[in-house]
C-alpha positions as CSV (number, residue, x, y, z in Angstrom):
1,X,13.4,21.6,0.1
2,X,12.6,20.6,3.7
3,X,11.0,17.2,4.5
4,X,7.5,18.5,4.5
5,X,7.6,21.8,2.5
6,X,8.9,23.5,-0.5
7,X,11.8,25.8,-0.1
8,X,13.4,28.5,-2.2
9,X,17.0,28.3,-3.4
10,X,19.5,30.8,-2.0
11,X,22.2,31.8,-4.4
12,X,24.2,35.0,-4.1
13,X,24.3,35.5,-7.8
14,X,20.6,34.8,-8.5
15,X,19.9,38.4,-9.4
16,X,22.8,38.6,-11.9
17,X,20.4,36.9,-14.2
18,X,18.1,40.0,-14.1
19,X,20.9,42.0,-15.6
20,X,21.2,39.7,-18.6
21,X,24.2,37.7,-17.3
22,X,22.8,34.3,-18.2
23,X,25.7,31.9,-18.8
24,X,25.9,29.2,-21.4
25,X,26.1,26.1,-19.2
26,X,26.8,23.1,-21.4
27,X,26.3,19.8,-19.6
28,X,28.7,16.9,-20.1
29,X,27.6,13.3,-20.3
30,X,27.3,11.4,-17.1
31,X,29.3,8.6,-18.6
32,X,29.8,5.4,-16.8
33,X,30.1,6.6,-13.3
34,X,28.7,4.1,-10.8
35,X,29.1,2.4,-7.5
36,X,26.9,2.2,-4.5
37,X,27.4,1.1,-0.9
38,X,25.6,1.7,2.3
39,X,28.6,1.9,4.7
40,X,29.2,5.4,6.2
41,X,32.3,7.2,5.0
42,X,35.1,7.7,7.5
43,X,35.6,11.1,9.1
44,X,39.4,10.8,9.8
45,X,40.4,13.4,7.2
46,X,39.1,11.5,4.2
47,X,42.4,10.9,2.5
48,X,42.9,7.4,4.0
49,X,42.5,5.0,1.1
50,X,41.7,7.7,-1.5
51,X,45.2,7.6,-2.9
52,X,44.3,8.1,-6.5
53,X,42.2,11.3,-6.1
54,X,44.5,12.9,-3.5
55,X,47.7,12.3,-5.6
56,X,46.3,13.4,-9.0
57,X,47.9,16.3,-10.8
58,X,45.9,19.2,-12.1
59,X,46.3,20.3,-15.7
60,X,45.1,23.9,-16.3
61,X,43.9,25.2,-19.7
62,X,43.0,28.7,-20.7
63,X,39.2,29.3,-20.8
64,X,38.5,32.9,-21.8
65,X,39.7,35.1,-18.9
66,X,40.2,32.2,-16.5
67,X,42.0,28.9,-16.2
68,X,40.0,25.7,-16.2
69,X,40.6,22.0,-15.2
70,X,38.8,18.8,-14.4
71,X,39.7,16.6,-11.5
72,X,38.4,13.2,-10.3
73,X,36.6,12.5,-7.0
74,X,35.1,9.3,-5.7
75,X,31.6,8.7,-6.9
76,X,30.8,7.2,-3.5
77,X,33.0,8.3,-0.6
78,X,32.2,5.0,1.1
79,X,34.5,3.5,-1.7
80,X,37.3,6.1,-1.8
81,X,39.3,4.1,-4.3
82,X,36.2,3.0,-6.3
83,X,34.6,4.6,-9.4
84,X,35.2,8.3,-9.9
85,X,33.3,11.3,-11.3
86,X,34.4,14.5,-12.9
87,X,34.6,17.8,-10.9
88,X,35.0,20.9,-13.0
89,X,37.1,23.7,-11.4
90,X,38.4,27.1,-12.6
91,X,40.5,29.9,-11.1
92,X,41.5,33.5,-11.4
93,X,45.2,33.7,-10.2
94,X,46.2,36.1,-7.5
95,X,46.9,39.5,-9.0
96,X,50.0,40.0,-6.9
97,X,52.0,36.7,-6.7
98,X,54.4,38.3,-4.1
99,X,51.4,38.7,-1.7
100,X,49.8,35.4,-2.5
101,X,48.3,33.5,0.5
102,X,46.9,30.5,-1.4
103,X,43.6,29.5,-3.0
104,X,40.2,30.8,-1.9
105,X,37.5,28.2,-2.8
106,X,34.1,29.7,-3.4
107,X,30.5,28.5,-3.6
108,X,27.4,30.5,-4.7
109,X,24.7,28.5,-2.9
110,X,21.6,26.8,-4.2
111,X,22.2,23.9,-3.7
112,X,22.8,23.5,-7.4
113,X,24.5,26.8,-8.1
114,X,27.5,26.9,-10.4
115,X,30.7,27.9,-8.8
116,X,32.3,28.2,-12.2
117,X,29.9,31.0,-13.0
118,X,30.7,32.8,-9.7
119,X,34.4,33.0,-10.2
120,X,34.4,35.8,-12.8
121,X,31.6,37.6,-11.0
122,X,33.5,37.6,-7.8
123,X,36.6,39.1,-9.4
124,X,34.3,42.0,-10.4
125,X,32.9,42.7,-7.0
126,X,35.5,41.5,-4.4
127,X,37.9,43.8,-2.6
128,X,41.3,44.6,-4.2
129,X,43.2,43.2,-1.3
130,X,41.4,39.8,-1.6
131,X,42.1,39.6,-5.4
132,X,45.7,40.4,-4.9
133,X,46.3,37.7,-2.2
134,X,44.3,34.7,-3.4
135,X,43.7,32.5,-6.4
136,X,39.9,32.6,-6.7
137,X,38.9,29.0,-7.3
138,X,35.3,28.1,-8.4
139,X,33.9,24.6,-8.8
140,X,30.7,23.0,-9.9
141,X,29.8,20.6,-7.1
142,X,29.1,17.0,-7.8
143,X,26.1,16.6,-10.0
144,X,26.0,20.3,-11.0
145,X,26.7,21.9,-14.4
146,X,30.0,20.9,-16.0
147,X,30.9,18.4,-13.3
148,X,29.5,14.9,-13.9
149,X,25.9,16.2,-14.0
150,X,22.6,15.0,-12.7
151,X,20.2,14.5,-15.6
152,X,16.5,14.2,-14.8
153,X,14.5,13.7,-18.0
154,X,13.6,16.0,-20.8
155,X,12.8,19.7,-20.5
156,X,9.1,18.8,-20.8
157,X,9.3,16.2,-18.1
158,X,11.1,18.7,-15.8
159,X,8.4,21.3,-16.6
160,X,5.7,18.8,-15.6
161,X,7.3,18.3,-12.2
162,X,8.1,22.0,-11.3
163,X,5.7,24.3,-13.2
164,X,2.0,23.3,-12.6
165,X,-0.2,24.3,-9.8
166,X,-1.0,21.2,-7.7
167,X,-3.1,22.0,-4.7
168,X,-2.6,19.8,-1.6
169,X,-6.1,19.6,-0.4
170,X,-7.1,15.9,-0.1
171,X,-5.4,12.6,0.8
172,X,-5.5,11.8,-2.9
173,X,-3.4,14.9,-3.5
174,X,-0.9,13.8,-0.9
175,X,-0.6,10.4,-2.5
176,X,-0.3,12.0,-6.0
177,X,2.5,14.3,-4.8
178,X,4.4,11.4,-3.3
179,X,4.1,9.4,-6.5
180,X,5.3,12.4,-8.5
181,X,8.4,12.5,-6.3
182,X,9.1,8.8,-6.9
183,X,8.6,9.2,-10.6
184,X,10.9,12.2,-10.8
185,X,13.6,10.4,-8.9
186,X,13.3,7.5,-11.3
187,X,13.9,10.0,-14.2
188,X,17.1,11.2,-12.4
189,X,18.2,7.6,-11.9
190,X,17.5,6.7,-15.6
191,X,19.4,9.8,-16.8
192,X,22.3,9.8,-14.3
193,X,22.7,6.2,-13.0
194,X,24.1,6.1,-9.5
195,X,25.2,9.7,-9.6
196,X,21.6,10.5,-8.5
197,X,22.3,8.7,-5.2
198,X,25.6,10.5,-4.4
199,X,25.2,14.3,-4.8
200,X,24.7,14.9,-1.0
201,X,26.3,17.7,0.9
202,X,28.7,15.6,3.0
203,X,30.1,14.1,-0.2
204,X,30.5,17.6,-1.8
205,X,32.4,18.7,1.3
206,X,34.8,15.8,1.0
207,X,35.3,16.8,-2.6
208,X,36.4,20.2,-1.4
209,X,39.2,18.6,0.6
210,X,40.4,16.9,-2.6
211,X,40.5,20.3,-4.3
212,X,42.5,21.7,-1.4
213,X,45.0,18.9,-1.6
214,X,45.5,18.9,-5.3
215,X,46.0,22.7,-5.4
216,X,48.8,22.2,-2.9
217,X,47.2,24.0,0.0
218,X,47.7,22.8,3.6
219,X,44.5,24.6,4.7
220,X,41.2,25.4,3.1
221,X,40.4,29.1,2.8
222,X,36.7,29.4,1.7
223,X,34.0,31.9,0.9
224,X,30.5,30.3,0.8
225,X,27.2,32.1,0.2
226,X,23.8,30.8,1.4
227,X,23.7,27.0,1.0
228,X,27.5,27.4,0.6
229,X,27.5,28.2,4.3
230,X,26.1,24.7,4.9
231,X,28.8,23.3,2.7
232,X,31.5,25.2,4.5
233,X,30.2,24.3,8.0
234,X,30.0,20.6,6.9
235,X,33.6,20.8,5.7
236,X,34.7,22.2,9.1
237,X,32.9,19.4,10.9
238,X,34.5,16.7,8.7
239,X,38.0,18.3,8.5
240,X,38.6,20.7,11.4
241,X,42.3,20.1,11.2
242,X,42.4,21.5,7.6
243,X,40.3,24.6,8.2
244,X,42.1,27.8,7.3
245,X,39.9,31.0,7.1
246,X,36.2,30.4,6.4
247,X,33.6,33.1,5.6
248,X,30.0,32.0,5.6
249,X,27.7,34.6,4.1
250,X,23.9,34.3,4.4
251,X,24.0,31.4,6.9
252,X,21.8,28.3,6.7
253,X,21.1,26.7,10.0
254,X,20.7,23.2,8.7
255,X,20.4,21.7,12.2
256,X,16.9,23.3,12.6
257,X,13.9,21.0,12.3
258,X,12.7,21.0,8.6
259,X,9.3,22.5,9.3
260,X,10.9,25.4,11.2
261,X,13.2,26.1,8.3
262,X,10.2,26.4,6.0
263,X,8.3,28.6,8.4
264,X,11.2,31.0,9.0
265,X,11.9,31.3,5.2
266,X,8.2,32.0,4.5
267,X,8.4,34.7,7.2
268,X,11.5,36.1,5.5
269,X,9.9,36.5,2.1
270,X,6.8,38.0,3.6
271,X,8.9,40.6,5.4
272,X,10.8,41.3,2.2
273,X,7.5,41.8,0.4
274,X,6.4,44.2,3.1
275,X,9.6,46.3,2.7
276,X,9.0,46.3,-1.1
277,X,5.5,47.6,-0.5
278,X,6.8,50.4,1.8
279,X,9.3,51.4,-0.9
280,X,6.6,51.2,-3.7
281,X,4.1,53.3,-1.7
282,X,6.6,56.3,-1.7
283,X,6.6,56.3,-5.5
284,X,4.1,58.3,-7.6
285,X,4.0,55.5,-10.2
286,X,3.5,52.6,-7.8
287,X,0.6,50.4,-9.3
288,X,-0.5,49.2,-5.9
289,X,-2.5,50.9,-3.2
290,X,-0.6,53.3,-0.9
291,X,-1.9,51.4,2.2
292,X,0.5,48.5,2.8
293,X,-2.1,45.9,3.9
294,X,-4.4,46.8,1.1
295,X,-1.6,46.4,-1.4
296,X,-0.7,43.0,0.2
297,X,-4.3,41.9,-0.3
298,X,-4.1,43.0,-4.0
299,X,-1.1,40.7,-4.5
300,X,-2.9,37.9,-2.7
301,X,-5.9,38.4,-4.9
302,X,-3.6,38.2,-8.0
303,X,-2.1,34.9,-6.8
304,X,-5.5,33.4,-6.0
305,X,-6.8,34.5,-9.4
306,X,-3.8,33.1,-11.2
307,X,-4.3,29.7,-9.6
308,X,-7.9,29.7,-10.8
309,X,-7.4,31.3,-14.2
310,X,-3.7,31.6,-15.4
311,X,-2.7,34.8,-17.2
312,X,-1.7,35.1,-20.8
313,X,2.1,35.5,-21.2
314,X,2.6,35.3,-25.0
315,X,4.5,32.0,-24.6
316,X,3.4,28.4,-24.5
317,X,3.1,28.5,-20.7
318,X,0.5,30.7,-19.0
319,X,1.3,32.4,-15.6
320,X,-0.2,30.2,-12.9
321,X,0.0,30.8,-9.2
322,X,3.2,28.7,-8.8
323,X,5.0,30.7,-11.5
324,X,3.7,33.9,-10.1
325,X,5.4,33.1,-6.8
326,X,8.7,32.4,-8.5
327,X,8.4,35.7,-10.4
328,X,7.7,37.7,-7.3
329,X,10.3,36.2,-5.0
330,X,13.2,36.3,-7.4
331,X,13.1,40.1,-7.2
332,X,13.1,40.0,-3.4
333,X,16.7,38.7,-3.3
334,X,18.0,42.2,-4.0
335,X,16.3,45.6,-3.6
336,X,17.9,46.7,-6.8
337,X,15.3,44.5,-8.6
338,X,12.2,45.9,-6.9
339,X,11.7,48.1,-10.0
340,X,11.1,45.0,-12.0
341,X,8.4,43.8,-9.6
342,X,6.6,47.1,-9.7
343,X,6.5,46.9,-13.5
344,X,5.3,43.4,-13.3
345,X,2.4,44.3,-11.0
346,X,1.6,47.2,-13.3
347,X,1.2,44.9,-16.2
348,X,-1.1,42.5,-14.3
349,X,-3.3,45.4,-13.1
350,X,-3.4,47.5,-16.3
351,X,-3.4,44.8,-19.0
352,X,-4.4,41.6,-17.2
353,X,-1.4,39.7,-18.6
354,X,1.6,38.1,-16.9
355,X,4.5,38.4,-19.4
356,X,6.9,40.2,-17.0
357,X,6.3,37.9,-14.1
358,X,6.6,34.9,-16.4
359,X,10.0,36.2,-17.5
360,X,11.1,36.8,-13.9
361,X,10.0,33.2,-13.0
362,X,12.1,31.8,-15.7
363,X,15.1,33.8,-14.5
364,X,14.6,32.0,-11.1
365,X,14.3,28.6,-12.8
366,X,17.2,29.3,-15.2
367,X,14.9,28.5,-18.1
368,X,14.4,30.0,-21.5
369,X,10.7,31.0,-21.3
370,X,10.4,31.1,-25.1
371,X,11.8,27.7,-26.0
372,X,11.3,25.9,-22.6
373,X,14.9,24.9,-22.5
374,X,16.6,24.8,-19.1
375,X,19.9,26.7,-19.2
376,X,21.4,24.6,-16.4
377,X,20.5,21.7,-14.2
378,X,20.4,23.8,-11.0
379,X,16.7,23.2,-10.4
380,X,16.7,19.5,-10.2
381,X,20.1,19.4,-8.6
382,X,18.6,21.6,-5.8
383,X,15.9,19.0,-5.3
384,X,18.1,15.9,-5.4
385,X,20.8,17.4,-3.0
386,X,18.2,18.5,-0.5
387,X,16.3,15.3,-0.6
388,X,19.5,13.2,-0.1
389,X,20.4,15.4,2.9
390,X,17.0,14.6,4.5
391,X,16.8,11.7,6.9
392,X,13.6,9.7,6.1
393,X,10.6,10.2,8.3
394,X,7.2,8.6,8.6
395,X,4.7,9.9,5.9
396,X,2.1,12.4,6.8
397,X,-1.6,12.4,6.0
398,X,-3.7,15.3,4.7
399,X,-4.7,16.4,8.2
400,X,-1.1,17.1,9.1
401,X,-0.5,19.0,5.9
402,X,-3.6,21.1,6.7
403,X,-2.1,22.0,10.1
404,X,1.2,22.9,8.4
405,X,-0.6,25.1,5.9
406,X,-2.4,26.9,8.7
407,X,1.0,27.5,10.4
408,X,2.6,28.6,7.2
409,X,-0.2,31.0,6.3
410,X,0.0,32.6,9.7
411,X,3.8,33.1,9.2
412,X,3.3,34.3,5.6
413,X,-0.2,35.4,4.5
414,X,1.0,35.8,0.9
415,X,3.3,32.9,0.4
416,X,2.4,30.4,3.1
417,X,0.0,28.4,0.9
418,X,2.8,27.9,-1.6
419,X,5.4,26.7,1.0
420,X,2.8,24.1,2.1
421,X,1.7,23.0,-1.4
422,X,3.9,19.9,-1.8
423,X,5.0,16.9,0.2
424,X,8.6,18.0,0.0
425,X,11.0,15.1,-0.1
426,X,8.5,12.4,0.9
427,X,8.9,9.2,-1.1
428,X,12.4,10.2,-2.4
429,X,14.0,6.7,-2.7
430,X,17.5,7.5,-1.4
431,X,19.2,9.2,1.5
432,X,22.8,10.1,2.0
433,X,25.2,7.6,3.6
434,X,26.4,10.4,5.9
435,X,24.3,13.0,7.7
436,X,25.7,15.9,9.7
437,X,23.7,16.2,12.9
438,X,26.3,18.1,15.0
439,X,28.9,20.8,14.6
440,X,30.8,20.1,17.7
441,X,34.1,19.4,15.8
442,X,33.6,22.5,13.7
443,X,33.2,24.6,16.8
444,X,36.7,23.6,17.9
445,X,38.0,25.9,15.1
446,X,35.3,28.5,15.4
447,X,37.9,31.2,15.9
448,X,38.7,30.7,12.2
449,X,35.1,31.1,11.0
450,X,33.3,34.4,10.2
451,X,29.6,34.3,9.7
452,X,27.8,37.2,7.9
453,X,24.1,37.8,8.3
454,X,21.9,40.4,6.5
455,X,19.2,41.7,8.8
456,X,16.4,41.6,6.2
457,X,17.6,38.6,4.2
458,X,14.5,36.7,2.9
459,X,16.1,33.5,1.7
460,X,18.3,32.9,4.8
461,X,16.8,34.8,7.7
462,X,19.1,36.7,10.0
463,X,18.2,34.4,12.9
464,X,19.9,31.5,11.0
465,X,23.2,33.5,11.0
466,X,22.8,34.0,14.7
467,X,22.1,30.4,15.5
468,X,24.8,29.0,13.1
469,X,27.3,31.4,14.7
470,X,26.4,29.9,18.1
471,X,26.7,26.3,16.8
472,X,30.2,27.0,15.4
473,X,31.3,29.2,18.3
474,X,32.2,31.6,15.5
475,X,32.2,35.4,14.9
476,X,29.1,37.2,13.6
477,X,29.3,40.2,11.2
478,X,25.9,41.9,10.6
479,X,24.9,43.9,7.5
480,X,21.9,46.1,8.2
481,X,20.1,46.0,4.9
482,X,17.9,44.3,2.4
483,X,18.4,41.3,0.1
484,X,20.3,38.0,0.2
485,X,23.9,37.9,1.4
486,X,26.3,40.8,1.8
487,X,29.8,40.4,0.6
488,X,30.1,42.1,-2.9
489,X,26.6,43.6,-2.9
490,X,26.4,45.7,0.3
491,X,29.0,48.3,1.4
492,X,32.6,49.0,2.0
493,X,32.3,48.2,5.7
494,X,31.6,44.5,4.8
495,X,34.3,44.4,2.2
496,X,36.9,45.8,4.6
497,X,35.9,43.4,7.4
498,X,35.9,40.3,5.3
499,X,39.2,41.3,3.5
500,X,40.7,42.2,6.8
501,X,40.0,38.7,8.0
502,X,40.8,36.7,4.9
503,X,43.9,38.6,3.9
504,X,45.2,40.1,7.2
505,X,43.9,37.5,9.6
506,X,42.1,40.2,11.6
507,X,38.8,38.9,12.8
508,X,36.3,41.7,13.4
509,X,34.7,42.0,16.8
510,X,31.7,39.7,17.1
511,X,28.5,41.7,16.7
512,X,30.1,44.3,14.4
513,X,27.4,46.0,12.3
514,X,27.8,47.4,8.8
């Protein structure tokens, strides 16, 4: 979520949900974690003063096919020896101990995605050389899942914040949205205490250095997808001396101005929709018109109609325009899911109902559409983390939002209205103690960083991989294809290049295309 607009989460495993792999994510109690200061954390390696967390021992227990543990990290890195919070980690040990290099820390993106869930998935899709050489280590970042979690009210209160259509058309609408943000933040504070003020990206990156140290690794080897690239780049900026081999897949250029991030992401999803329409037009059973622009207008008409008159779904919630957007875009993360989108449009056109799109929207939200229960806290963790990472700006009036909506609609005729239909993080009461505004220190170790960009990635446009590569003075590997991220869902060329770097230390030539 950028300062002025909505944004869509980027998680490499988002579409695993569409195959039925919905994990049971049990949240633990936030307990008594607390502590709050305004002094910035030091950037001298982070271990100075944090004696307790850096010297702790890890106790592993068996958890199904993996090993699991819980470690402690400072609640507020401005007080490294102050109150702590839980950080849940798991691992799949290296398959060939004789070839073991160390630990490979992984993150699926989001922000708010569960790294614990990614570990087992990665062991099923990674290259054999990688699995032989590394312990694959997942973690739920601070505030997420089985780590000390962010709690933001009841399922019904979360629904009321995320699900309705709320047009942003008048100054009163702007003020109402700002008040909603403040009220939702208060729910997070009431449910989580001061955890809600300390789930920012810089703090999560400092936690990663604790993980590195307690696992006994001198250097951090890391594979991060989507928002996980922001987390990895932040780590490299804070701890360049500890960087081992970093792979950043589906890059986020978080140094871009917030509005530009929203515009480029809106363009990315519009382009992905265009590619879906081209694919659909070649199929005899495509429910949409064969002409691409006519088909696009059909979808825009569906969205406009759903905003005015939501569709029957068979569940308590009808399919409004907001939920229809979620249902459409979740299938654009991977071309293997376009079939679901075609079926969904067929239902709307032939039956006038929105059951499939409603189900798809709930996959995106990690929500049980029948009971209304959220299966994880990823949705509100996404909001809180992004809003803490934003530096406060002067509030806008309706005229400025109208200009933004016009710009967004030009970038994305289908989704632009949605991206400009909230006030983003305005009126969020907290900001992080530490904001990363430069990657100069990270660039000093850019020869250890491989960035991967997918040419038609909707969630993290290819241009972001190009610009992040430039910021980091890193190497760019390109996957010429559809969907979000590349390693583990693209082709053998990507697997070989990444494994060759992580395992063999052989960086591919910058500009290599797969």
